[in-house]
N, C-alpha and C positions, 0 to 999 in steps of 0.2 A: 309447760302450764298448758301449754292451748293440748297436748296430746291427750290429758288425763279429762279435759271437757269432751272431748270428741269421742273418744272412747264412751264416756258417761252418755252423752249423745247419741249413741247408735245401740246401745243399750237399752236407753227408755224409750229408745221408735219401734224396736222391734218389740220388745214387752208391750206396748200402745198397741201394734200391729195384731195380735192375738185378738183381743178383745174386740177392734174394727174387724175382723175377720169373722169372729161369732156373730156378732151384728150383722154382718151382709150373709151370712148362711139364715140367718132369722126372718130378714125380709126379702128374701131371694123371691119367695114362690109369692107373695104379696099382690103384684103388681101383673096384669094380665099379658099384658104384649109379652115384658119381660120370660114370664114365666114358659110362657112358648118358644121365646130363643133360650132359655136356660136348656130346658127340656129337648129341643134338636140337638144341644148339644152335648148334654148328656149322653142320649142315645145314638150321638158317635163316637163318642169317648168309648161307649161299653161295646159298640161293633170292633174296636178298633183295639182293645186291648184284651178282646177275647181272640179275635183273629190272633193275637201278637200269643198271648197264650198256646191257643189251637198249634202255631207253629213250632214252638219249642216244644211241647209236650209229643206232637208227632204227630199230633191229631188229623182229621178232613179238615180243610179249611175251607170248602165248597159248600157244606153245610149252611141251610138259612139259619142265623141268628137271632133268636128272640129278642123284641124289644123288650124294655121295661116300663112297669107301669110308671103311669104318671106322677104318683108319689118318692117312688124309686127315683125316677130319673130327677124331679128336682130338688132330692135329697141328693144324687149323686153329683150334680150340678153345682150346690151349693157347698158340698165339699169341697169339689176342686176350684170354687171361685174362692171360696176361704185360702185352703193351702198355696193358690196362686199368690194370693194378696202377701201373706207370709212371708212366702218366699221371696217375692217380687219385693218387699220391703228390704230384705235382711241380702238380697240380693245389690240393691242399690246402695243399700249401708259398706260394702264389702268393693262396690266398685268407688264409692266415695273414698275411704281409706286409702285404698290403690293408689286413687291418684294423687290425695294429699299426701304419703308418700313420696311419689316421682316427686311429686313442686318441689319437695324437702328436700331430696337428693341432688337436683335440680339446682337450686338453688347452691347447696352446698360444695357441690361440682362445682358451679361458676364465679363461688367465692373462691376456691382454691385455684382456678385457671388464673385471674384477678391477680390472687397472690404470688403465684410463680411470674407474672407477666413482670410485675414489680423487681421481683428479686432478680429477673434478667435484666430489666431497664438498671438499677440498680450496680449490677455486677457491671454492665456495657458503662457506667457514668466512671465506675472503679475503673475499669481498663483504661479507661480516656484518660480519666486523672497522674494512672499510674506512667502511662506514656509521656505524658507533659512535664513531667517528675524525672522523667529520665533523660527529658530531652533537655532540660533545667541544668542537672546535673552533669552533664556531659559538657555544658555550655561552661558551669565553673569549674568543671577538671579545664577545660580546655583554658579557661582566663589563667587559672593556678599555673599552670606548665609555660605558656607564656611570659608570664612576671617572672618567673622563679622563685628563687630558693627567700628573698628578702617578702615575699607577699605571703609565704608560710608561716612566716612568724608577725606577720599582720603590719610591716611596716610596705609603705607604698613608696613610691616615685618621687612624692611632694617632698615627704618626709625625709628620703634620702639626701635630696636639695639640698634641703636644710641643714641638716648635721655635716654633709662635706661644706657648703658655705660657713658653716661656727669654725671649724676646723680651720680654712683658711683665716680669718678672721681672725 
């Protein structure tokens, strides 16, 4: 019952993260201090990606990279922030599901271990009981041998003396 609820919650969270990300994109350029910060972030990201692309295509990497204009930088940073938010939410949902699954497996393993311990304990108890029964059987066999043939037929020594007394009388 819990698994479908968790899956549904994860899906809802991922679905809701997209409109939140678009809202973040819209609001990123409205605050002056934050705008300066994201422009710097966008410029650093632009330099990094351009350098990587040039290395991949075998072009010169020591050439100066022109910075993005302010609006393109804000738009690039907004896109980056939105994507990072969506991927962060998806990553957190995946991590949560993996941890939940690991906890579930740990509980199952603990249950199996306890069941195995109970079976071992029961086996030990049965082995002790078997040994006790063997000892009692040996004692009974020893007593039966000591009493002789009459004890096999259910006649005890006391009854034997009564029979012999009746015959005398």
